[in-house]
N, C-alpha and C positions, 0 to 999 in steps of 0.2 A: 406568414413572413416573420412575425414576432417570435414564434417558437423556433424557427430556423436560426434567427439572429441569436436567441438565447443559447441554443445548442452550440453554435459556432463560438460564442463567448466562453462557454464552459469548456469546450474542447481546447480552444486556444489557451485558456488559463491553465488547464491541467497540463498541457504540453510545456508551457513556460515554467510551471511550478516543479516539474520533474527534474530540473537542472540541479538543484541543491539536494544533497543526500545526508542521511543521518541514520542512526540506529535507535531502536526502541525494543523494549521487552515484548516478547510474543503476547504476554497477558494483556498488554495495552490494546491489542487488536480484537479482544473478545467480543465487543459490541459489534464491530464490523463483521467478524466471522459468523456471528449469530444470524446474519442476513442470508447466509447460504449454508444452513445446517447440514443438509444432505451431503453436499460436496466436502465440507470441512470434516464431517464425521467419517467419511470414506477415507480421507487423507490420514486422519488420526488413527484409523484402524490399520491401514497399510504401512504407515511410515512413522519413524521416530523423527520428530521435527526439532531442529536446533532452536533453542529458546530466544535467540536474538534475531531481529528482523531489520533489514535494510530498507529504508523508505525515503521518499522525497520529503523535503522541508521547504516551507515558504520562507523567502528571504525578505529583508527590509525593503528592497526595491520593488517588490511585488505587493507587499502589504505591511505597513509598519505595525498595525494592530495585531496581525497574525504571525509576525516573524517567529520562526522556529516551529510553527505548527506542522505536524506530520501530515503528509498526503501521499497518495499512491503515485506510481506503482510501488508495491511492497514485494520484496524478494526474500525468500527463506530457503535454507538448505535442509534437506531431508535425506534419510537413508531407509531402506526397507526395514521393517520391524525385525529385530533379532540379528541384524547385520552388525558387524564390528568394522572398525576402520573408518575411512573418510565418508563424508556425506556425498552421495553420488547423484542426487536429484535436486532440482530447483523448483520451488513453488512460487508462482507469480500471481499476485492479487491485483487486479485492475479495478478501478473505481471511477465513478463520475463525481466530480467535486462541484458543489453548489455553494455560492457565497451569498451571505445575507447581512443586511444592516441590523441595527439594534431593534427595529420594529418587525424584523422577519421578512423584509422585502428583498427580492433578488437584486444583487448589485455586482459590479465588477470587483475583482479581488482587492484593488487598491482602496475601495470604500467599505470593505467588509468588516464586520465585527465578529462574525461566526462563519464557520465552514462546515458543511455536512457532506459526507461521502456515502454513495450508494454502490455496493459491490456489483460489478458487471460480470466478472469471471474470476475463477480460481483455476489456474492451469499448472500441470506438473510436467516437467521434462527431464529426461535423463541427461546428465552432463557428460561431456567428453572427459576422458581421464585427466587431461591437463587442467580442467576446471574444477575437479574435486576439491572439497573443502575439508581440511583437518583443523579442528579448533586448537588453539594453543594449549599446551599442558598447564594444568593448574598448579 
């Protein structure tokens, strides 16, 4: 029962945290992506990935201590290697977020001092033409 309650708390927190969005550099996800090296290496082999990632952010109502901390789901744009033009694919990284107090004990997000994410999946989908992404000219 305790495990079920913990899982429900994690899922509920992750759902609530996904409401705020922000961007980070792709390089900031290196530690997360290292959790699924086979999947990530396949994507890097097949796709050119845009270096900016859209992801969730924790807001002050959820956790004053962790306000602004990035959390999944993360979304990236990609296009097949060698292709020119817009980015035609979306990569979504889903994680499980776990929240801990200063002694490393699991707690609700409102009492957390640290958050740790475990990658559950990395999925790629082809976008509809109306969803293609073209970065702004530099």
